[in-house]
C-alpha positions in Angstrom: 86.2 -225.1 50.1 83.5 -225.8 53.0 84.6 -228.3 55.7 82.2 -230.8 56.8 79.4 -231.1 58.9 81.5 -233.1 61.7 84.3 -230.2 61.5 84.5 -227.4 63.3 84.7 -224.3 61.7 87.5 -222.5 61.3 87.8 -218.5 62.6 87.7 -217.5 59.0 84.9 -219.3 57.7 81.1 -218.5 58.9 80.0 -220.0 61.7 76.1 -219.9 61.4 74.9 -220.5 58.1 73.3 -217.3 56.1 69.9 -216.7 56.7 68.5 -217.9 53.4 66.8 -214.2 53.0 69.3 -211.8 54.8 67.4 -209.1 52.7 64.3 -210.0 52.8 61.8 -212.8 51.3 62.2 -211.9 47.6 58.4 -212.3 46.9 57.7 -210.7 50.0 55.1 -207.5 48.6 53.7 -210.2 47.0 52.7 -212.4 50.1 51.8 -209.0 51.4 49.8 -208.7 49.0 48.0 -211.6 49.7 47.9 -212.1 53.5 46.4 -208.6 53.4 43.9 -210.3 51.3 43.2 -212.4 53.7 42.8 -209.6 56.7 40.5 -207.7 54.8 37.7 -211.2 54.4 37.6 -210.3 58.5 37.4 -206.2 58.1 34.4 -206.3 55.4 32.6 -208.7 57.2 32.2 -206.7 60.5 31.6 -203.3 58.5 29.2 -204.9 56.2 27.2 -206.1 59.1 26.3 -202.9 60.8 25.1 -201.5 58.1 22.9 -205.0 57.4 21.5 -204.4 61.1 17.9 -203.4 59.8 17.7 -206.1 57.5 18.7 -208.9 60.0 15.5 -207.1 62.4 13.0 -207.4 60.2 13.3 -210.6 57.8 14.8 -212.6 61.4 12.5 -210.8 63.8 15.5 -210.3 65.8 15.2 -208.6 69.3 17.6 -206.3 70.1 19.4 -208.7 72.3 19.9 -211.1 69.2 21.3 -208.5 67.4 23.7 -207.2 70.5 24.7 -211.0 70.1 25.2 -211.3 66.7 27.8 -208.5 66.8 29.5 -209.6 70.7 30.0 -213.3 69.4 32.3 -212.4 67.1 33.9 -209.7 69.4 34.0 -211.8 72.4 35.3 -215.0 70.8 38.0 -213.0 68.5 39.4 -211.0 71.6 39.3 -214.1 74.1 41.4 -216.0 71.2 43.8 -213.6 70.0 46.7 -214.4 72.5 46.3 -218.1 72.1 45.9 -217.9 68.2 49.4 -216.1 68.7 51.1 -218.6 70.4 49.7 -221.2 68.6 50.8 -219.9 65.1 54.7 -219.4 67.1 54.5 -223.2 67.9 52.8 -224.8 65.1 53.9 -222.8 62.7 52.4 -219.2 61.0 51.2 -220.7 57.5 49.5 -223.4 58.8 47.4 -221.0 61.3 46.8 -218.9 58.6 45.0 -221.9 56.4 43.3 -222.6 59.3 41.7 -219.4 60.0 40.8 -219.0 56.5 39.0 -222.1 56.3 37.4 -221.8 59.6 36.7 -218.2 58.7 35.2 -219.9 54.9 33.1 -222.2 56.9 31.4 -219.6 59.2 30.4 -217.6 56.7 28.8 -220.0 54.6 26.9 -221.2 58.1 26.2 -217.5 58.4 24.8 -217.0 55.1 22.6 -220.0 55.3 21.0 -219.5 59.1 17.2 -219.6 59.5 17.2 -218.4 62.7 19.2 -215.8 65.1 20.7 -218.8 67.3 22.3 -220.4 64.0 23.4 -217.0 63.1 24.9 -216.4 66.6 26.8 -219.7 66.2 28.2 -219.0 63.0 29.4 -215.5 64.0 31.1 -217.5 67.1 33.2 -219.7 65.0 33.9 -217.1 62.7 35.8 -215.3 65.8 37.7 -218.2 65.9 39.3 -218.0 62.5 39.2 -214.0 62.9 41.7 -214.5 65.6 44.4 -216.7 64.6 43.4 -214.3 60.4 44.4 -210.8 62.7 47.6 -212.8 64.6 49.1 -214.7 61.9 49.1 -212.1 59.1 51.1 -209.3 61.2 53.2 -212.1 62.4 54.0 -213.5 58.6 55.0 -209.4 57.6 57.7 -209.8 60.9 59.2 -212.7 59.0 59.4 -211.6 55.4 60.3 -208.1 55.7 64.0 -206.8 57.1 64.1 -204.1 59.7 64.5 -201.7 57.6 61.7 -202.4 55.5 58.5 -203.6 57.8 57.8 -199.9 58.9 56.6 -199.5 55.5 55.3 -202.7 55.2 53.0 -202.3 58.8 52.0 -199.4 57.6 49.9 -200.9 54.7 49.0 -204.1 56.7 47.6 -201.4 58.5 45.8 -199.5 56.0 43.6 -202.6 55.3 41.9 -201.8 58.5 40.7 -198.2 56.7 40.2 -199.9 53.6 38.1 -202.1 55.5 36.4 -199.1 56.7 35.4 -197.1 53.8 34.3 -200.4 51.5 32.4 -202.2 54.1 29.7 -200.3 54.6 29.1 -199.0 50.6 29.6 -202.9 49.3 27.3 -203.4 52.6 24.6 -201.3 50.8 24.9 -202.1 47.2 24.8 -206.4 48.4 21.5 -205.6 50.3 19.8 -203.4 47.4 20.1 -206.4 45.1 20.1 -209.5 47.2 18.8 -211.0 50.7 20.5 -210.5 54.1 22.6 -213.7 53.6 24.5 -212.2 50.5 26.6 -210.3 53.0 28.1 -213.6 54.4 28.5 -215.3 51.3 30.6 -212.4 49.9 33.2 -213.7 51.9 33.7 -217.4 50.3 35.2 -216.1 46.6 37.3 -214.0 48.7 38.3 -216.6 51.2 39.0 -219.2 48.6 41.4 -216.8 46.4 43.4 -215.7 49.9 43.6 -219.4 50.8 44.8 -220.2 47.4 47.3 -218.1 47.5 48.7 -218.5 50.7 49.0 -222.1 50.2 51.4 -221.2 47.2 53.2 -218.1 48.4 53.5 -217.3 51.7 56.1 -219.6 53.6 56.1 -222.1 56.7 57.8 -219.7 59.7 57.9 -220.9 63.2 59.9 -220.5 66.6 62.9 -221.5 66.2 62.3 -223.6 69.9 59.6 -225.3 68.1 61.6 -226.7 65.3 63.2 -229.9 67.0 66.6 -228.6 66.0 67.8 -230.7 68.6 65.7 -234.3 68.4 64.6 -235.3 71.9 66.4 -232.6 73.8 63.6 -231.1 76.1 64.1 -227.4 76.1 62.2 -224.2 77.0 59.2 -223.6 74.3 59.0 -227.6 74.0 55.9 -227.3 76.3 52.3 -225.6 75.5 51.3 -223.2 78.0 47.7 -224.9 78.3 47.3 -223.4 81.7 48.1 -219.9 80.4 46.0 -220.2 77.1 42.8 -221.3 79.1 43.5 -218.3 81.8 44.1 -215.6 78.8 40.8 -216.8 76.9 38.6 -216.8 79.9 39.9 -213.6 81.3 39.8 -211.8 78.1 36.6 -213.0 77.0 35.0 -211.6 80.8 36.7 -208.3 80.4 35.5 -207.9 76.9 32.1 -209.0 78.1 31.9 -206.5 81.1 33.0 -203.9 78.7 30.1 -204.5 75.8 27.2 -205.4 79.0 27.9 -202.1 80.4 26.1 -199.4 78.2 22.9 -201.6 78.1 23.0 -203.2 81.2 24.2 -200.4 83.5 27.5 -200.5 85.7 26.5 -201.4 88.6 24.7 -204.3 87.2 25.5 -207.7 88.9 25.8 -209.2 84.9 28.5 -206.2 84.6 29.8 -206.5 88.3 30.0 -210.2 87.8 32.3 -210.7 84.8 34.3 -208.3 85.3 35.2 -209.7 89.0 36.0 -213.2 87.1 37.8 -210.6 84.6 40.5 -209.3 86.8 40.7 -212.8 88.7 41.2 -214.7 86.4 43.9 -212.1 84.2 45.6 -211.8 87.5 46.0 -215.8 87.6 47.3 -215.6 84.4 49.8 -213.1 85.5 50.7 -215.1 88.4 51.1 -218.0 86.1 53.3 -216.7 83.3 55.7 -215.0 86.0 56.3 -218.4 87.3 56.8 -220.8 85.0 59.6 -221.5 82.6 57.9 -221.5 79.3 55.2 -218.7 79.2 52.9 -218.1 76.3 53.4 -214.1 77.4 57.0 -213.5 78.9 56.0 -210.6 81.6 59.4 -209.6 81.1 58.1 -207.5 77.9 57.1 -204.9 80.3 59.9 -203.6 81.4 60.8 -202.3 77.6 59.9 -198.8 78.0 59.5 -199.2 74.2 56.6 -202.2 74.7 55.1 -200.1 77.4 55.0 -196.9 75.6 53.8 -198.4 72.9 51.3 -200.6 74.5 49.7 -197.1 76.4 49.9 -195.6 72.9 47.7 -198.3 71.4 45.0 -198.9 74.1 44.4 -194.9 74.4 44.1 -194.6 70.6 41.8 -197.0 70.0 39.6 -195.9 73.0 39.8 -192.3 71.8 39.4 -193.4 68.1 36.7 -195.9 68.5 34.0 -194.6 70.7 34.7 -191.0 68.7 34.2 -192.9 65.5 31.4 -194.8 66.6 29.5 -191.6 67.7 30.1 -189.7 64.8 28.1 -192.0 62.8 25.6 -191.6 64.8 25.7 -187.9 64.9 25.9 -187.7 61.1 22.5 -190.2 60.6 20.5 -189.0 64.2 21.5 -185.4 64.1 22.1 -184.2 60.6 19.7 -186.8 59.0 22.2 -189.2 56.5 21.1 -192.3 55.8 23.9 -195.2 56.0 25.3 -195.1 52.7 25.6 -191.2 52.7 27.1 -191.2 56.1 30.0 -193.6 54.6 30.6 -191.6 52.2 30.8 -188.9 54.4 33.5 -190.6 56.6 35.1 -192.0 53.6 38.3 -188.8 53.8 39.3 -190.4 57.1 40.3 -194.1 55.4 40.9 -192.6 51.9 44.1 -190.6 53.6 45.0 -193.1 55.7 45.5 -195.8 52.4 47.0 -192.9 50.9 49.9 -192.3 53.2 50.7 -195.5 54.1 50.3 -197.2 50.6 52.8 -194.5 49.0 55.0 -195.0 51.9 54.6 -191.6 53.3 54.5 -192.0 56.5 56.8 -194.4 56.7 59.0 -191.8 55.9 58.0 -189.4 58.0 58.5 -191.4 61.1 61.6 -192.4 60.0 62.8 -188.6 59.2 60.9 -187.7 62.7 61.7 -190.9 64.8 59.0 -192.8 66.6 58.8 -190.7 69.3 58.5 -187.2 67.6 56.5 -189.0 65.1 53.4 -190.8 67.8 53.3 -187.0 69.4 52.5 -185.2 66.6 50.5 -187.7 65.0 48.3 -188.0 68.3 48.4 -184.4 68.4 47.0 -184.4 64.7 44.6 -186.6 65.6 42.9 -185.2 69.1 42.8 -181.8 66.8 40.7 -183.3 64.2 38.4 -184.8 67.1 38.4 -181.1 68.6 37.5 -180.1 65.0 34.6 -182.6 64.7 33.2 -181.5 68.5 33.1 -177.9 67.6 32.7 -177.5 63.9 30.9 -180.3 62.5 26.9 -178.1 63.3 28.6 -175.0 60.8 28.6 -177.4 57.7 30.5 -180.5 56.4 33.9 -178.1 56.1 34.2 -178.8 59.7 33.9 -182.4 59.7 36.3 -183.1 56.5 38.8 -181.0 58.0 38.7 -183.1 61.3 38.4 -186.6 59.1 41.6 -185.4 57.5 43.6 -184.5 60.2 42.7 -188.0 62.0 43.8 -189.4 58.7 47.1 -188.4 58.8 47.4 -189.0 62.8 47.1 -192.3 62.4 48.2 -193.1 59.3 51.6 -191.9 61.3 50.2 -193.6 64.6 49.2 -197.0 64.1 52.2 -198.8 62.3 54.5 -196.4 64.7 53.0 -198.2 67.3 52.5 -201.6 65.9 56.2 -201.5 65.3 57.4 -200.7 68.3 55.4 -203.6 70.0 56.7 -206.0 67.1 60.2 -205.1 67.7 60.0 -205.4 71.1 59.4 -209.0 70.9 61.6 -211.8 69.9 61.0 -213.0 66.0 60.3 -216.6 67.5 57.4 -214.5 69.7 56.1 -212.7 66.8 52.8 -214.8 66.9 52.1 -213.5 70.6 53.5 -210.0 69.7 50.6 -209.6 67.0 47.8 -211.3 69.6 49.2 -208.5 72.0 48.3 -205.6 69.5 45.4 -207.1 68.3 44.1 -207.7 72.1 45.3 -203.8 73.0 43.3 -202.8 69.9 40.3 -205.0 70.9 40.4 -204.0 74.1 40.9 -200.1 73.6 37.7 -200.5 70.8 35.1 -202.1 73.1 36.3 -199.3 76.0 36.2 -196.4 74.1 32.7 -197.7 72.5 31.1 -198.2 76.0 32.7 -195.3 78.0 32.4 -192.7 75.6 29.1 -194.1 75.1 28.0 -194.0 78.4 29.5 -189.8 78.7 26.9 -189.6 75.4 23.9 -191.4 77.4 24.7 -189.8 80.7 24.7 -185.7 79.3 21.7 -186.7 77.1 19.7 -188.2 79.5 20.0 -185.4 82.4 19.1 -182.8 79.4 16.1 -184.5 78.1 14.9 -187.4 81.1 12.2 -188.5 79.3 14.8 -189.9 76.5 16.5 -192.1 79.5 19.3 -192.1 76.8 17.3 -193.4 73.7 17.1 -190.7 70.8 14.5 -192.7 69.4 12.3 -193.0 72.4 12.9 -189.3 73.1 11.6 -188.1 69.7 8.9 -190.6 69.9 7.7 -188.6 73.0 8.3 -185.1 71.6 5.3 -183.5 70.7 5.6 -180.3 68.1 8.9 -179.6 66.4 10.5 -177.3 68.6 10.6 -180.1 71.4 12.1 -182.4 68.8 14.8 -179.9 68.0 15.1 -179.7 71.2 15.9 -183.2 72.0 18.2 -183.3 68.6 20.0 -180.1 70.2 20.6 -182.0 73.6 21.6 -185.1 71.9 24.7 -183.3 69.9 25.4 -181.5 72.6 26.4 -184.9 74.3 28.0 -186.1 70.8 30.0 -183.2 71.4 31.3 -183.6 75.1 31.6 -187.3 74.5 34.2 -186.7 71.7 36.3 -183.8 73.5 36.6 -186.8 75.9 38.4 -189.1 73.3 40.0 -186.0 72.1 42.0 -185.9 75.7 41.9 -189.7 75.9 44.3 -189.4 72.0 46.3 -186.9 73.7 47.0 -188.0 76.6 48.0 -191.5 75.4 50.4 -189.1 72.7 52.4 -187.9 75.4 52.7 -191.2 77.5 53.6 -193.1 74.4 56.7 -190.5 73.0 58.2 -190.3 76.6 58.4 -193.8 77.2 59.3 -194.5 73.6 61.9 -191.7 74.1 63.7 -193.0 77.4 63.7 -196.6 75.4 65.7 -194.7 72.5 68.1 -193.2 75.8 68.4 -196.3 76.7 69.5 -198.2 73.8 72.4 -195.9 72.7 75.5 -197.1 73.9 77.5 -195.1 76.6 80.0 -192.6 75.4 83.4 -193.9 76.6 85.4 -191.2 78.2 88.7 -190.2 76.4 91.9 -191.9 77.9 94.5 -189.6 79.1 96.7 -188.0 76.8 100.0 -190.0 76.2 98.5 -193.3 77.3 98.5 -196.0 74.5 95.6 -196.9 72.2 94.0 -200.0 73.2 
C-alpha cells in the first residue's frame, strides 16, 4: 500500500523514490556505441586533415600560414568552448547539446567540403570546432549518467579507446580517400557518419541534466538557476588566448609580441575567471574541486601524460618520414600497433580489470613507467630497426590503456554527477592544453638542438637538406635531426614519468583520506553500544 503525495512517508516505506535505473540504463552498452560513433566523427576529421595538408597546399594554393589556421581554427574554438559547452550540457540537457553538436559538426563539414578558398575553409573549421566542443563534453557526461560506478571504468576505457581508433584509422582512411577523390571528400565523409549518429542519439540516448535545472520546485530560485555568463565569457577568452600563445610559440618565437601579448591576456583573464568563480554562489567551475587530492592528482597526471605523449608522437611521425624515409601511409601503418594495443586492452575490459586489482594509484604509476620506457625505447632503439620502435609503441599502448581511463574516471568521480558536463569539459581542456604544450615545447627542444648542430637549418629540415650539396652533408643533416628528435623524446619520457609519480602520490593520499577512521576498542567490561 502506497501513501498519497500529501502524506509523509513512514519510516518503513522508502522515502525517496527509487532511481529508474539503479543498475544502469538497460541499453547502456548500445548507447555507449552510439556516443562513441559521434565522438569518432570528430577524431577522424582531425587525423584525416593532417594527411590532406599537401593536397590542400597544392589545390587551394594555400600558404603555410593558411594551413596553420585550417588546423588551429578548430583547436582554438574547441579548447576555448569546452568548459562552457560542458556547463551548457549540464544546464540545458546533455542529449540536446549532443544533438546540437552533431548538427553543427555536420553543417561545418558540408561547408568545408564545398569551400572554394582558404578563408571559407578556415571559417568552416571554426564552426566545426563549436560542434566538436559539444560532442567531446556530452559524450563523456552521458557515460557517467547511464553506467553504475562499478561499470564506469570499463565504459570510460571503451570511450578512451575511440581516441586510439581515430588515431589509427584516420591516416589510412585519409590516404584512401585522397587517392580516389578530391580533397573536399575528406570532410564530406563525415556527413553519413554524423547523420547515422544523430538518428541513433535521438532514438536511444536518454535526456539528463543537473537536478537544479529540472525545476523540481517551480518558481523557487536556487543555486544553479542563473547561468554563469561572465564565467563562460572569461573561460572562453582565457583558454583561447592560452592555446593561441602555445601554438604560436614555435613558429613566431616565444619572445615575440604575438606570443607575449596573447600569453599576458590568457594569464590575466584566467586569473579573473578564478577570482570570479570563487566569489559567486553558482560557479560554472567550482574551484573547491581542486582541494580534492584525487582530482588534483588526476589533473596533474593528465596534463603531463598528454604533454609527453602528444609531443613525442608528433615528433615520431617526423622521424619516420624525414629520417627513415617512409611515406604518410606507411608511417601510419608502422605506428598502428600503438592504437591497436589500446583498443584491444580497453575493448576487452582487461585494462579496467587490471586497474581494479592494482588500485588506481598503483595502476597509474605502472602505466606511466611503461609509457616512459616506451618513449625511451623509441628514442634510443629506433635507429637499430623496427623492433625497437615496435617495443616502444606496445609499451606506450599498454600504459595509455591503463592510465587514460583511470585518470578520466578519477576526474569525473571527484565531481558531483550533476556537474558531469563540466567535469568532461575539464578533462577535455586538460587534454587540449597538454597536447598543445607538448607539441610546442618538445618541438622547440628539437628545433634548438637541430639549429645548434646545423646553423643553416634555422630549425627547418627541408631548408637544411636543400642547402646540403653532397650526400655526406645530407647524411649529417638527417643525423643532426635524429639527434634532436632523440633529445625531445627523452624530455617527453621524463615528463610522463614525473606525471606518474605526482598523480600516484596524490591519488594514494586521497584514498587514505577517504578511509573511515579506525575507532579505538572499548575498555574491557564496558557495555556495548
